[in-house]
N, C-alpha and C positions, 0 to 999 in steps of 0.2 A: 504493499499498500504504497502510497506517493502521502508525506505528512505536510500537512500545511497548517500552520498556526494560523488564529486570529484572537484579537483580542474580544472578549464576551461585552456584551452591551453593558454601559453602566445603569444602574438603576435612576427612575427620576424622582426626584425629590415628592415626597407625602405633600399633601395638602390639611392645611388645619379644618376640622369641621363645627359648625354652631354647634354649640350644647344649650340653646333655648327650646325650650320643651313647650309646644303649642299644640293644641288642636283643632285643626282644620276643618271647615267643613268645604267639599267641593262642589261648586256649582259650573257646569259646562257655558252658562251664559255671562259669567265675569269674566272682566279682560285680564285679572290677575286674582291670584287667592288671597284671602283677606283670614286674617287671624283670628279667630273667636272661640270662646268656649263653649264647649258643647259635646255631641257625641257625635262620631265621625257618619257621614250621610252620604252615600253616592245617588244624586239625583239623576244623572243621564244615562241613556244605553249607550250610546257613543263616547264615553270617558275612556282613556288608558291611563290604568297607573302603573307607574315604574316601567313603563315599556310595555306590561301587557296590556291585552284589548280584553275588557270586561263587561264589551257588549254582550247582548243577549244574544243576538247571533254568532260570537265567536264563545262563548260559554256553552251552546247547544253544540256547536262543531267539538269543541271539546269533549262533551260529554260521551258522545258518540263516537269519540275516537277511543276513549280510554273505557268505555263499557264492555262488559264479558260480554253480554248478548249481541253483540255486532259479530256475526260469523261470518262477514264479507273477508273475500279475500281476493288481491289482484299481483298477477305475475308481472313484472317491469323488467323488460330486459336492460343490462347495463352497456349495450353497444350503442343505443344511441343515444346515450344518456348527454353526453357531449361534457363541456367542463363544467357547466353549470345544471342544475338538477331543480325540478321543483316537485316536492313530493305529490304524490295521489292524493284526493281529498278522500278515498275510499282506504282507510288504513285498516290492519292487522287488529282485530278484536284484543287479541293476546301480547298484544306490544310491539309487535315485529318479527324477524326470522328469528330463529333459536338454533345455536351453536348444535353440529351434529344432525342436523332436520334436513340437510341438502346433499345430492352426490352429483358433483359437477360433471358436466360434460363437454365443456369447450377445450378447442384446439388450440386458442390465440394464447399468443406468448405475452402481448400486453392490454391490459383494459383499464381503465380511469378508476381510483378508489371511491367511495359515496360512503355517506353517512347512510342506513339501511334504516328506513322506516316502513317497507314494505316487503313482501317476499319476492327476493330474486329469482328470475329464469333460470334454472340450472343448466341451460344451453351457454349461459354468460359466465358461468363459476368452473374453474379450472381443476380437474383432477390432479391428484398427485406427482405424476408421472409429468405432467405438464408444467405444473409449479418447481420443479427440479431445472427445467429447462430454461423456463423464466427466470429463476435466480439467477442461473447462469449468464443472462442475458444482459441482466443489469448489472452484474460485476463487469461485464466486456463492454459498455458501454461508460460504465462511472471511469474506468480507467482511460478510455478513448476520448470522453470529452468532458467529464468532471461535472455533469449536469447535476446540481444538486436538488432544485426542485422536481424535477423526473423521476430522480432515481428514489427519491423520497415518496413519492406520487406510488410508484410501481411497485417498490417494496412493502406499502401500506396497504395494499391490492391483494399481494400473496399473502400477508400476514391475516387480512380479512377471507379471503378463501378458506383458508387456515381452520379459522374459528367457524366458519358458516358450516364446515364440513366434519367438524371436530379432530381435526387433524394433530396429532401430536408425535413428538420425536424429533427427528434431525432436521427436517424441512422448514418448521416454525423456528427453531433456535439457529438454523444456518439464516434463517430471513433476518431475524432479529439483532444477530449477532454482527451481519453484513449491516444493517442499518446503524448501530451504533458506531461502527469503525468509520461508516462514514459521516457522522453527525460528528467523530471527534476530532475528524480531520477539518470540518467547518465551523468546529468552534461551538454547534447549534447545542447549548446544556437540555434546552425543552425538549428536544428529541431524541437526546441522548438518554435523558432519566424516565421519560416514557417506556422507551423499550427496554431501555435495564430492568425498571418494573416487571412486564412481562415476561423477560427472558430468566427472571428469578423465579416467577411462578414456574416456570417451565422445568428450570432445575431441581425445584420443589417437587415436583409431580414425578421427573424422572427418579428421584431420589424413593419416593414413597413406593414406586415399583422396582428397586431394585436394580436399576439401568443406568446408562451414561448415553444420553442422547449426544453429545458433544463435547470433542476432541478437547474441544477449547474452554472448558469449563471452570476449571481454576484459574485461566487468563482473566475472564468475565467477574468471577467474584473478586479478587483481586481490583479489579477496575469498581465495583461495587462497594469496598473498604472505601477505598481512597474518595469517592464522592461523596460518603459520610462523612470525611475529614474536612467537607466544605466548609460546615459553620464552625465556629468557634465552642459557641455554647453548648452544644451536642455531641463533642467529640469524645468526650470520655464513655459516654451511653453508648454512642454508636459503634464505637471499637468494640467494647465489650458485650455487645448484642453480636456484631460479627463476628467476634472469636467462640462464642457459644453455638453459633452454627455450623462450624468447620469440625472436621474431624483431625484427631492430632498428625495424622497421615497427611493432610492437605495444607497443615502449617507447614510442611517441609518443602512445599511448591516453591521454586524459585520464584515464581510473581507473586503469590501469596505471602512469604517471607519478606517479598520487597515491600507490599502495602503496611504489613506488620512494623515494620522499621521505619517506616514513615511515620506512623501512627506514634511512636515510642519517640522519635525526635520531637515532635510536635508538642505531646505530653510534657516532656523535660524542658520543654524550650531550647534545645540546642538545634540552634540556626545553623551552626556548622554543618553541622551530618545531615540537616534536611537536605540542603544545597549541593551540597555532595551525592544524595542520593537523587535530587531532582535532575542533575546534571546528568546521570549514568542510569536514568529510569530505563527498563528493557520494554520491548514492544509499542505499546500505545500509552503507558502508564502516564509519561509526561504529559500528552494532551488532557489527560485529566487532572493532572495537577495543577494546567494552565489556571483552568476554572477559580483556583483559589491560591494562587503564588503570591498574588500582590498583596493579600491582607497579609500573609506569612510576612513576605518584605517589608509591609508596615510595622508589624511589632517587631520584625528585626531592627530595623533602622531606629526607631526610637531607643533600641537598648543600645544598639553602637554609638550614637549622638551624645547619652549619657555617659559611655565608657571611655572614649576617645575626647580628650580634652588637651589642648583647645581648636585642634583641627583634624580632618583626615583626608587623606588624597583619594581625588575622585577614582582615581584607577585601580586604588585599593579596595574602594565602595563596590566597586562595579563587579568586582571577583566576589565578594564577600554576599552580594545578593544577586548573583548568579544571572547577572545579564551578558547576553552575547556582544552587544556594543556599546561603546561609550555615549553616543546620544541616546540610546533607551535609557542607558542609568542616568543621564542629565534630565530627560524630560519627566522622569518618573518623580525624580527629585525637586523639578521644578514646580510640578503640580501639587506638591505637598507642602508647599513654602520654605526647603531648605534654601539655605542663604550660602552663598557662593563666595570664594572671593573674587579680588576683580580679574584677575585671568582664569578664570573657571577651572582651575585645579584643583582646588580645594574646599573643601565641604567645613564652614564654620560653625562648628557644634554647640558653642553657646550661645549663641544667636539662633543656632535653628531650631534649640530647645523652647524657644522662646513663638516661635511664627511656626512650629510644625502643626500641621492638619492632617486630620486622616479623613479619606475621601471613602 
């Protein structure tokens, strides 16, 4: 796999909410909502509350969709849905297609992923042997074109076909593992987290069946352990839970042993060991650490500027914080209010203590 590291998006600042407690009467004819004491009353059949349509027609339609008495069913082909799809009016009375209720017969290698609220046509669902070929095609196209949206949609469609047919084993494991690798290359934390959760459930099912569905199980367990270290406040709890879930034999596996070593260095605040492990991370473990390495760098930087007085050379700090390039280290320091000397070679630690800020 070609590894391409990207910086994850920053969180947007939260907004303050008003704490005034008022009881409102909603009136559709009023230009603005007026505060008034009393009981909340909905006086209009066309009013929308919080983005939810509560008109009589909408409520009646909702009642029909979720009523168990509605036995109407409708087969919908996934081929002609295109990029966008509007769910049919007549929905399943039982809430949609159930896992394992369909046996696919499609021979097409690609199809769009859809959120199903209907019974899909079995002619548009691919059986296991076609899913194997579809997965090979996704991998081939990713290597050639690196089209992340397309690869994501096709992998999600493969995962969907597996769920609809109740397929467990090597095929869904391979699909989720491939999706995780691609998400790591593009630093997509949301997709990585979603796929990791589903993959963990498959691994658990394999253990219950006394089987091994993937030769890369220990590698992805290590990624799950590293992902649990992303938030400092839950560090000890997450590491303890993960250690309870693995066997003594698994702890000696190189990938899992690496993840355990990273956890130990974080709990001991041994930043030198942590950055040494980060620089020599096996496989794609370094991509997982990328999701929280800046948080560790901030904590380490606070320690370093307190320990080194009156200054520290920028090149030394670059090495201690494990930056590849000098300009990356300089940008990181500048964003956090670190004071530099006039020639930009030294970090003035005493002045930096007063201006340091955590992002």
